[in-house]
N, C-alpha and C positions, 0 to 999 in steps of 0.2 A: 833636354829630352829626360834625359837620367833623372833631373831633382822631377818633375811632371812626375814621371812613374813613381817615385821613392815619394812624393805627397798623396798622389792615388792609395798608394798601401797603407800608407800612415791615416789618411783620413778612412779607408775600408778599417784598419784596426778599432779605431776610435769610434766607428759605429757598433762593430761588436762587443768591444767595450760596454756602450752604454745599452746598448740590447741586453746585455748580461747582467748589468746594473741596474737597471730602470724597470720595474715590474709595475703594471698596469692592473689590476684586476677589475672585472665589471662589474657592476649589481648585479647582489644574486648569486654570487659566484663564489665559492670560496677553495684558496691553491695551498696544495700542502708542499712546504719548504723542508728539503734534506739541505743537511751540512755535513760534508765527506759523509754521505753515506747512510746518515742518522736523520730519523726526525729532528726540527728546529722549530720551527713554526706553520700558521696557520694564517696564511694571506687574505686579510678580508678587505671588502674595496673598496679599491682608490688609488692613490699612487703609493709606491715602497721602492725602494733602496735595499738590494741586498749585496752580496760582497761575491765578484765575477766571477767564475771560474772554480769557487768553492760550495756555494750555495747553488742547487738547483730545484727548477719546479718538478717535483715527481709525481705529483697528481692531481688533476682538476674536477669540480663537483660542480654540480648546478643545486643552489639550494631550492629551485622551484618547486611545485609540484608533479611529476612525471607519471603518466599514464602508461601500463605496461601489460602489455595485450598477453593474458597466458594462453598457450596455444590447446587445440581442444582435446580432449581423451573421455574415455571407458572408461565409465563407473556403474559400480553393481550395487542395486539398492537390495535391502535387509529380505524385499520378496523373491531377490534373483531376477533382477531383472534387469537389464543391461540402457544405459543412457550414455547419450554423446552430451558432453558437458563443457563448455567455454567461458571464459569470464574476460574482466579485464581490472587490474590490479593499478591503484594508486596509491603513488608512495613519496617519502620526502623525504632527503639527507639530511640530518640535524647535526651529526658530527663528522667532521670531515675527514679528522684523523682514524678514526675507529673504521668508517666507510673504507678507507686505505689498507689499512693493515689490518683488519678485522676478519676481514673474506681478502680474498685472489679475486672473485667477482660476484659481489653481493646481488648483483641484478639476477646472475641463474641461480644464485642460492635462493633466492625468495620467489621464482619461477617454480623452480624443483618443489618449493617445502608448501608453496599454495596448492601445488596438483596433491600432491600427497595430502593434505590437510583436507581440501576437497573429495578425494576420493574415501577419507574416516567417515568424513560427517553424513558424506550421503549413505555412506553401507548402513548408517544406525538408522533411516528412515524408510517409508514404504515408498512405492510408486507415487502414492495417489498426493502424501506428504511433501514430497519434492517439489509440486505444483505452488503448494499452500504456504510452504516454510522459506519463501526466497529468503527472507529477512534473516531467518531462524540462522539458515546456510552461511549470510554473508557476514553477521555478528560472529559468528565461530569460526573463520576464517582469520578474521580480522583480528579478535583477538588471540588466537594462536600465533599468528605470523609477527604480530608487536613485541609478544615476549620472546621471540627468538630473533627479530631482527635490530630487539637495543643494541646487541653486542656489537652487531655493523653498523652501528650510528643511524640506523633507518627507522622513519616514522610511519609505518602502514596507516595508512588515513582510510580508506575504504575499499571496499572489492564487492563489484556488482555482474553477476550470469547475465552473460548475453543469451545464451539460447539452452534448453533443456530440447534435446531430440531422442525419442524412444524408437526401439524397431516399427519397421511397417506395420507389422503384426498386429504390435500393438496401439498403435496409433487408429488403424480400422477396426478394433476392439473398442477404444474407447469410443471413436463414433458413432459405432451401432449404439454403446450403452447411453448415449446422449441423444443419438434419435430416440431410443424405447422411452426415455427418461420425460420426454420432452410431449413422446406419442401419449405415454401416464397422465403427462400434468392438462393436456389437452382433452381427455377422456374423463377427468376428475373433474376439471369445471364445467364442461358441458353436463354430469351428473349434478352436478352440483346447480346452474343455472334450469334445470328441470324441475329439479326438488326445488328450489323455489318459488318456480312457478305455479307449480302444484300448492306448496304452501299458501300461496300468496290468492290463489284463486278458491282452496276452502276456506280462508278467512274471508274474502268476499261474499263467499253462500251460506258464512255465517250467519254474518252480520244481516244477510238481505232477508234471511231467516227471522233472526233473531227481531229483526224491525217490522215482519211483517206479524208476528205471532203480537208482537206489542200493541200493534193498529188493531189487531182484530181483540186483545184484551182489552181496547178503550173502550170498543164500540160494543162487544158485551157490556159493560159496564154501563157505557150509557145508554142501554136499549134496557139493563133490569130497572134505572134509575126512572127512566119513562114508563116503564109497566109499575112503578111501585107508586110515580105520583101521574096519572093519565093527562091534568090538566098542561105538563111540559108541553104537550102535543098542541096543543091548539095557539092559539095568534097571541103576540102579544098583549095585544088591547081584552084580551078574554081572557090572558093567566092575570090581570092586575083586575080585573072585576071577579074573578072568583077567589083570588087571596084576599079582595074585600068583605066578600060574602063569607068566605070560612072564618074571617075575624069578625067580624057580626056576630055569626050564629051560636061562636064558640065562647065570645065573651060570659054571654048570661050562663052559661052552663058553667064557666068557671066559677063567676059570683054565687050560684047555687053551694058551690062546693064550698 
């Protein structure tokens, strides 16, 4: 019985030593190893053997892209209007050692820095511009965070604004403005349609008048020709006979000349 207990104790000790000696790091992870309280190495994915009771894994980091929700906050625009703004930040740990020793809590630091940067960027814009310049706001925040987070071993990939919520009074004013602009566009479109229809009618009247005048001019010219040459009013056979008669009686006169 005593040998069984001793064997079980030894087996537990062996398993504890093996657990302290053998480290298996998953894919897309990085573990920071300390030896006697000092940084020793960064363990990469795979199987690693360390010195038990001397080396210890102090920090474990995920190297995947991490989405971080930035809490909602109140920002004041350039024209002194309050906006409720929240967003999502995407970052990735690139240096496990800097992420472990560069900041006590790099996630909290990134969150606070993104909020302060967002307030400063929105403070430079007017209310109407904040809805139009979302890409500019996102790019400005990412640039500022990327410069500061380089010392923390973090790469800021992008920032996206989720909601921009102005006060209720501003919302009502914006809706009234949009309604007025739409009514204005409708009135302008109706007036343009009426002007086009009038111009079309005027053009049609002018063409009809021009056509009628042209026809009357043709009729007048035809009447003048008929008056000058009366035989044109005769039938075709009579006209032919008259032309022969005129030629017959004109030729002797021309010969005389």
